N, C-alpha and C positions, 0 to 999 in steps of 0.2 A: 671560553666564555665570551669571546669576541662577538659571536653571533648573537648571544643573549643580550649583550649590551646594545648591539645595533637594534634589536627588536624593541627593547625597552625605550631606547632613545626616540623611537618613532612616536612614543606617547609623551611628548613634551608637555609640561603643565599647561601652557597657554592653549595648546591644541585640545587637550583633554577638557579644560574648563569651557572652552568655546563649544565643543561638542556637547557637553552636558547641558549648557544653556539652550542649545538648539533642540536637543532631545526633550528637555523639560517642556518647552513650548508646544512641541508636537504631542507629547503625552497628555498634557493638560487639555489641549483641544480635543484629542481623541477620546478622553474620558468623559467629556461633557456633551459632545455633539458628534453627529456623523462627520467624518473628516476624510477628505481625499488626500492621499499622500503618495509620493513617488517611493518605490521600493528602496529600502535602505540596507537590505542584505545583499550578499553576493549571490546572485542567481546563476543558474546553469547557462552556459553559452548557447546551447541549442536544445530543442525538444528531443526527448529520448524515447518516449513511449514505454518506459520500463517501470512505471509506477513511482518514479522519483520526481516529485513536482518541483522541489527546490532543495537546498541543503538541509532543511529541517523537517520536511514532510514527505512521507512515503505512504502509498496506499496500495494494498495487495488486492488480488482478484476477489478475495472473500470479503472485502470491505474493511479489513483491519487498517486503522490509521496508526502509523508509527511515527512518533515525534522524536527526533534526535536532539538530545540535550547536549549543549556545548559545555554544561557545567556538571561537575561531580556531585552526585547525591550521596552524602555521607550521613543521612538520617534527617536532614533538614527539610526534605520534601520538595526540592526544586524541580525534580523530574516531573512531579504532578503539577506544579505551578506552571511550568513552561507548556506542558501539554494542555492545560486549561486555556492558555492564551490562544493556542492554535485551534483547539476544538471550538472555542467561542466564535471565532471569525469564520471557521469552516462550517459551522453548524453541524458538527459531527455528533454521532451517538456515542456518549461517553463510554458505554459498555464495550464499544469497539475500538477504543483508543488504548494504545500501548506506548511505553517509553523505552528508549534505548540511549546509549551514550554515543556521541559523535566521535569520529576519528580525530587524531591529532592533526590539525591543519589551521594555523593561526591566521591565514589569509581569509578563511571562510568562517571559522568558528571563534574568532577573537573576542575577548571581553571588550566591549565597546568603551568601557571606562579606562582601559589600560593601553589602548593602541593596538598594534599588531602582535598581540600575545594572548594565547588561550589559557584560561585559568579561572578558578573559583576562589573567591575570598573577598573580604571587606564587605560582606553582606550585600554583594552586588548582583547576585544571580537574577532576581526578578527586575530590579531597577534598570540594569543595562540591557535587558532583553525584552522589556515590556512591549515596545513598539515593534521590534524586529520579529518576534514570534507571532504577534497579531497580524503583521503584514504577510508573513509566510502562510498563515492559515487563510487569510483573505485572498491571496493570490491563487492558492490551490482551489479555492471555491470558484473563483472566476473561470479557471481552466476546466473544472468539472462541468460547469454550466455551459461553457462554450461547446464542449464535446457532446453534451446531451442535446443542445440546440441543433447542432450539425446533424446528429443522427435522426432526430425527430422532425427536422425541417421546420422549426418554429423559431421565433425571435427569442434570443437569450433573456430579454427583459421579462418575458412571460413565465419563466421558470422559477419556482421557489425551491428552497432547500430547508429541510428540517430533520434533525436527528439522523443524518446520513442518507436521507432519501431525497432525490430530485423529482419534482412533480410539475406537470403542466395541466392547465384547465381542461385540455382535451381528454384527460384521463390517463395519459402516458406517465409512467413513473419508473424509477430504477434506483438501486442503491449505488453507493460510491464504487463498490467493486466492479460493477458492470461497465463503468466508464473509466476506470483507473488507467488502463493502458492508453486509450485514445486521448484522455484528458492530459496525461503527462507528455503527450506528443504535441499538445497545443503550445503556441508561442506564449510565454509568460507575459502577463500584463505589465505595462510600464508604470502604472499607478493603480492603487486600489482605494476603495471607500471603506473605512472602518466603522464599526457600529457606534452608536451613541450609548452612553451609560444606561439610559432608560431601557435599552433593548438587550442588555446583558442577561444571559441565562446561566452562565458559569462563573464569569469574573465577578468577584464580590460575594459569591455564594460558597457554601460548603457541603451541600447535600451530596454532591457527586463523589466526595471522598478521594483518598489517595490511590494511585495506581499500584504502589508497592506494598500496601497493607496485606492483601491476601497472599501474594507470593512469599513474603517474609514470614507470615504466620504458618504457611505450609512448608517452610524450609526450602523453597524453590529459588529464592534470590541467590545469585552467584557472587561470592566474595573470593578474594585471592586464595584463601585457604582451601577453597573448593576445587581449585585447578589441580588436576593430576594428569601429567603427560607421560607417555610411554618412556620408560627408562629414566625418569626424573629422579634427581638426588635432592635431598633436603640439606640446607646449609645453615649453620649458626656461626657467629663470629666471636672470638675472644677479643674484646676491645680493651684498651688501656684503662686501668682504674682511675688514672688522672687525665684530665683533658689536656691535650697537646703532647702527651707522651707517645713514643713510637716503639716498635719492636726492635730490641737489640739483638735477641737471639731466641730460639725456642727449640724444645725437644718434643717431638711428636711420637716417639716410639711407643709409649703406653697407649696413646690414642689409637694408633693404627692396629693394635692388638685386639681391640674391641670388635667382636663380630658385627658386621653391618657397616662399619666405618669404611668408606671407599677411598677417601683422599683427604689430605691436609695441605692447604696452600696459604701462602702469605699474600695479603692484599693490602692496599694502602691503609685500610682501617684497622688492621690487626691480623689475626690468624683464623682462617675459616676451616671448619671441619664439615665434610660432606659425607652423608650417610643415607641408608635406605629409608629412614624415617626420622622424625623430629627428636624422639626420645634418645635414639642411638647417637644422633649428632650432638645432643646436649651432653651425653655421657662422654663422648669423645673430647668435647671441649673441656669438660671438667678434668680430664686426664692430661691435658697439655701442661707443659712446664715452660712458661714464657718469662723471659727477662725483659723488662721495659726500660727504655731510655727516658728518664724524666727531666733531662736537661732543659727542655723547652716547655715543660708542663706547668700547669697552674698548681701551686702547692699550698696556697693559703686556705685558711678555714673561712667559713662565711662570717664568723664572729670578727675575724681580722678585717675582712672586707667591709663589714658594716662600720667598724671603727674608722676606717679610712674614708668611707662615704660621709660619716657624720662630720669629720674634720673638713671635708670639702664643702659641706653645706654651710659652713661658717665663713666661706670665702666667696668673693664675687665670681660669677660664671659668665658664660656667653649669654648675651642679651637676646631673648626671643621676643619679648614684648616690652615696650616702654612708653606708656601713656601717662603724661603728667610726671610729677616728681613724687614718687611713692615715699621716699625717705622723709621728705618735708611734710607730706600729708600725715604720715604716722607720728612724726614729732609733734604735730599740732593736734593730734586726736585726743578726744576726751578719754577714750578707753582703747587700749591696745591688747590684743590677744596674740599669743605666740605658741607655736607647737612644732615639734619635729616628729615626723611620721616615718616608719620603717616597714618596708614590704619585702617579703622573701622571694627567692626563686620559686617558680611553680612549674610543675610538669603538666603536660596536656592530659596524659593518662586516658586516651580513648579506649573504649572496650576492645577494639581490634588493634593490637600493636602493629608496628610497621612490618611489611612483607612485600615481596615481589617475586614473580616468576620470570626468568629470562631463558630464552631458547636461542642460542647463538649458532649460526653456521658461518664459521670464520671466512671473511672476505666476501660473503654472499648476502647474509641477512641476519636480522636480530628481531625477535618478536618478544614483547613484554606484556605481562598481565599484572595489573595492579590497580588500586584505587588512586588514580592519578589526579591530583588537585591542580597541578601546574603542568599540563601536557607539553607545553612549549619548552619548558626547562628540562623536564624528564626526557623528552625526545632528543633534544640537542646534546645533553650530557651523555646519554647512553650512546649516541652515535659517535661522539668523540672518543669515549673509552674503547668502543669496539673497533674504531678505525673505519667506520662506514659512513656513507653519505646518508643524509636524512631520508631520502626515498627508500633506502634499504632497511629502515627501522620502522616497525609497526608497534604502536601502543594500543593495547586493548584495555580500555578503562572499565573497571568493575565497581560494584557497590563498595562503599567503605563503611566500616563500623565506627563512625565518629572520626574526628580529626581535631577540631577546635584550633586549626592552624598548623598542626604538626606535619601534615602531609604536603604542606606548601612551603618547603624550605629551599634556600638558595643553592644548596649543593645536591639536591635530590638524593639525599643520603641513602635511603633504602633501595632505590633504583640503581644508584651509583654502585652500591655494594654488590647487588645481585649480578650486575653486568661485569664488574671486576672479577668476581668469582668465576663466571662463565668464561671469561677471557683466560683466566689462570689455568683452567682445565682444558683449554683449546676447544671449547664447545662440544666436548664429546658426549655430554648429556645435558638435558634441560636442568636448570637450577631453580629451586624454590628457596629463597632466603626467608628465614623466620626469626623474628625478634621475640624473646620471651618477655614476660611482664617485668622481670628484673632488668632486662636490656632496656626496656622502655623507660622505666623510672630513672635509671642511672645513665641513660644514653645522651642526655643533653638536649639542646634546643628548648631551653626553658623560657618562661616569662622572666625577664630580667629582674634582679633585685634592685630596689630603689630606696632612696632616702629623700624626703621632702622637708624643707624648713619654710614655715609660713608665718608671716606677721600680718595682722589685719587690724584696722582701726575704725572706731565709730566716733561720730560727733555727739554733741549733747542731745540731739534729737533722735539718736539711734540710726543714723544713716551711715552706711559704709563709705569712708572717705579715702581709704588707701589699702592696697594689698601688695605685699612683697613676697614673692614665691620663688624658692630655689628647688630645682629638681636635680638629683644626682643618680646616675645609673648608666648602664651600658647602652650604646646605640645598637639597635637591631639591624640597621641598614648599612652601616659602615662595612666596606669590603664586599658588598653584594652587588648584583646587577642593578638593583633599585636605588643605589646610592646617588647616581647622577641626577635624578629628578625628584628625590624625596629628602635629600639633605641639602640645606642651603646655609652658607656661611657657618658650616660646622654643626648646624643644629638639625638633629633628626626629628622630623615632624611627629614620628610615632612616640617619642619620649614625652612630648608635651601636649599632645592632642587632648582636648577636654580641660586643659588648664589655660590655654591661650585665649580662645574665644569663649567668654563666659556669658551665661544668660542673665547676668545681674549687672546693675550699675554699681561699680565698686570704686568709683573715683579714680585716683591715680593707681596705675597698675604696672608693676615691674615683674617680669618673669625671666628667670635665668636658668641655665642648664649647665651641668658638668658631665662630660662624657668620660666614663671610667675605662681603664685598660684592664680587662679581665679575660682570661683565656677559657671562659665557659661559653659554649655555643648557645646563643639566645635567639628567640624567635617571637613573632606575634603569637598571642594567646588570646582566646576568645574576648574580643573587644579591645585588645591591644593596649594603647596608652590609657584609655579610659578605665582600665582595671584598677589603676592607682590614683589617677588624677580626680576621678569622680569621688572617691572616698575622701580625699583631702578637702576638696572644695565643699562637699555636702556636709561633712561633719563640722567643718569650720562655720558653715552657715547656721547650724543649730546652736553652736557655742556663742556666736554673735547675737543670735536671736535672744538667747537667755540673758546675755549681758545687757541687751537693750530692753529686757523685760517684756518681750513680745512672743506671741504664738509663732512657732517656726513656719507654719504655712503662710500666715499673714505677713510675716517678715519677708519671706521669699517673694510673695506676690508684689509687695511694695517696691521691691528692688528689680522686678522684671517687667516693668510697664512696657518696655520696648520689645518684649519677646512674647508675643501672643500665643505661639504654639506651645512653648514650654509652659506658659501660664495655663493654657487650656488643658493640657495633660495633668498638671498639678491639681487644678480645680476638680477635674473629673475623678481622679484617684481619691482625693480628700472627701468628696461627696459620697462616693460609693463605699468608702471605708467608715463613714459615720464619724469623721474627724471632729472631735470635741463635742459630738452630739450624744454618743453612747460610750460606754466604757468597755474595754476588752475583758474577756473572761479570764479566770485563773490568775488574776494578779498581774497580767501582762501589761506592757506599756507600748504605746505607738511611737514609731519613728518614721520620718518621711525623707525621701530624696528624689531629685529630678535631674535628668541628664540627657543631653543630646549626643548621639553617636551614630555614624553611618547614615546621616540624614534623618533619623527618626528621633522622636521626642518621647521619653519614657519617664513616668513618675510612679513611685511605689510607696505604699504605706505598709510597714511591717509591724506585726504585733508579736513582741518577744518578751520572754521572762527568764529568770535565772532559777533553776531548780535548787532544791535543798543541797544536792551534792555538788553544786557549782556549775553544772553543765547548762548550756543555753538551749532553750527550746523556742523555735519560731513557730507559732501556731497558725498564723494567717498572713497572707500578703495580698494586698489589693493593688493591681497594676493597671495603669492606663497608658496606652501607646497611640501616638499619632504617627503613622507610617504612610501617610497619603492613602491612596486607594488600596485597600487590602484585597489582593487577588483571591486568596483562600483564607477567609477569616479564622477558621478553625486551626489552620496551620500556623497562622500568626500567634494565636493563643498558645498553641503547643510550643512554639519557639520561646515565648515569654516564660512558660513554665519550665522548660528545659534550661533556659539561661539563668533563671532564678535559682534552680537547684544546683547548677554548675557553680555559680558564683557563691552561693551559700556554703557549699562544701569547702570551697577554697578559704573563705574567711574564717570559718569555724575552726579548722584544724590542719590545713595543708601547708606544707613548706618543703622545699628541698634545701638541705643543709649539707655542708662539707666540713670534714676534718682532714687537715693536711692535704687538701686538694681532692679527696675522695668523697663521693656522695654517700651519705649515711643511709638514706631511705632506699628501699628496694622492692617493696610489694604493697598490696592494698592494706596490709595490717599496720604498716607504719606511714603509708601515704594513703590515708583512708578517704575514699570518696563519700559523698553524701549517701546515707542509708535511707531506705524507705521510711523508717521510723523518724527520720529527721525532716522529711519533706513536709513543708507547711501546706495548708489548703490555699490554693492560688485562685484568685478571681481576676480575669483579664477583661478590660473594657477597651474597645477600639474607638478612637475618635472618628466620627464619620467625616469623610474627606473626598474631594474630587481632585486633590493634588496628585502629582506624579508619585508612583510607588517608591518607597525608600526601604532601607534594610530592615530585616526582622531577625536574622540569625544571631546577631551579637548584642543589640541594644538592650536586651532584657537583663544582661549580666551586671553592668556597672552600678546601677542604683541599689542593688540588694544589700551589699556590704554596708554602705553608709546608712541605709534605712534601718538596718538592725542595730548598728552601732548607736544611732541616734535614739532608738527605743531604749537601749540599755543606759544611755547617758541620762535620759529623763527619769528612768526608773531607779538607777543606782547612784547617779551623780558621777560615775566614773567615765573618764575620757580614755578611749582605747586608741592609742597612737601606734601601736606595734601589732602587726598581724603575724600569725592567726590569733583569734580570740582565746584559743586554748592556752596561750601563754599567760593569761591573766586570771587571777582569783577574784571573782565578783561577789563572793559571799563573806 
């Protein structure tokens, strides 16, 4: 892990923040007027003439433009978004544009928000690439024009480009393909002029659609499960029922008697069974007799953990924020509200469970196929396990069927396992590691469990005068390569994000955190800390509004005078929802929430009701988002819809629970995702903006839980402090 720590250390917070400020200035200028910029991407050292214009743009002789995405597309549409940026500045014909995934190379394809590390996460795909991919397209356009001008013997300034065709007033014209070889041999420009927003034909539009819609509809998109190599064996692993347990001994005799089982090997994660196909491998695993050593395992139940968390919430913790004297402010408040909130472990449960294919040639090479979300980590860990140098390892990034953070974990567990199995069999066959749904639900890397204790006070005029907030839960980052620059003074920034910098004037503010010692592997989960902090803050805002005798929208707006973008999103959502102007149908009530995450401001109004059988139905959600310039508006709307559905399923009925250290849930029947019948009608409205693009993949998730809870609060009078909602009887 030394290499990984060195890579991450390159992205020191001060350097990253400075880079973000500079990028923001460039992006803002580029979005509002033609802007001349020096190229910010790592270009090729010399002209090649092979159709590769720069690390991001390839043009073939038939005129096909291929845009290499440095980010994994796991359904969020980043492949199409990045291609739109290139095609816009290139003036390409969208019908001739294709997308593919870039190779693992952090010096060229690094996430600009992270330093020298390649990866996808934090809703950073478009924000960190906006200028870079526009520049790549603009540079390729210049080179094409130069080549055409040279061939036609005319000034480059007289050549126009439109929909993949270069033209000159003399009547000469030609497509990109005709000039691709010559153009890619041109010297790349040192600087380029980017379009003004008024000239955009693709950016900010949606008519051109996504690149992957048709291939996915036709079943042509390639996922890890589609990889079939000659002689390949399928592997599944028997993992310990308790986290932290290890193999003491095992008997594989019954497994080896099953026709089609080819081998059984022990790996660090458990015992792997290799077979001709997945079903046979599973049968072989079921036939294993494994004795586990639980001496270092987690053996508590989640009920026991929650009791310990609640006890910690009554004690002072590490101070993350301390503005004014919150205790004194609360002591002098006219009204004080207090609540303790509990949030369960949550699984990511993507439609495609973890998997990877590893083809090892011992001492020579290793090739991997998988949906790689953090290629730098996957690449380095795979090389270490195989005992190879980085250049001897190749990562083939494929489409992924969802992730929600699961494929971006610090141990690269699924790649790690596949390579360990390949090493255990001395590389005699390619290995496809497959996780079943049960493996996925019980396999760890959950959203941590949390307990919050909050006290908030109002003065006689209904103003918030103090907020005291304690957060208790596991640190996601402790012990990972990210610890060095995301944990400060023992405080994990992901535990408190969304609770530290509030969009409200709350008077004195004290925020504390307790880091718990639990041997359950945890990870970021779509919108990370905001999954719980938004719920706490936004439900408390409604309770305070009620105590003050005010409308919850008006109460929020009165306390966010210094936060115009949050206020703008809130006003838009309330207006479009008909807040206080019309009544919802079917006896539903409205609830509202607003939250900033990943640079974007999202407000949601939910219309929810309790059915006669006690179940909750959310009929309608009106969402407003300010994400700066929306590169593909329809895709932003799709991400809001997906984020709302994902978050709603979690708050309605999802939890991971443990008894004696073993996970209870195992499948979609007891860890039930949102059903189509549960999905509300969603209306999304995008705040017009020329600001820099910000995240869209995750910010739609945090507000939905509190918006629904607030609707139920006003409709039933019940305060829901423990999730999921299914724990409560509301009739």
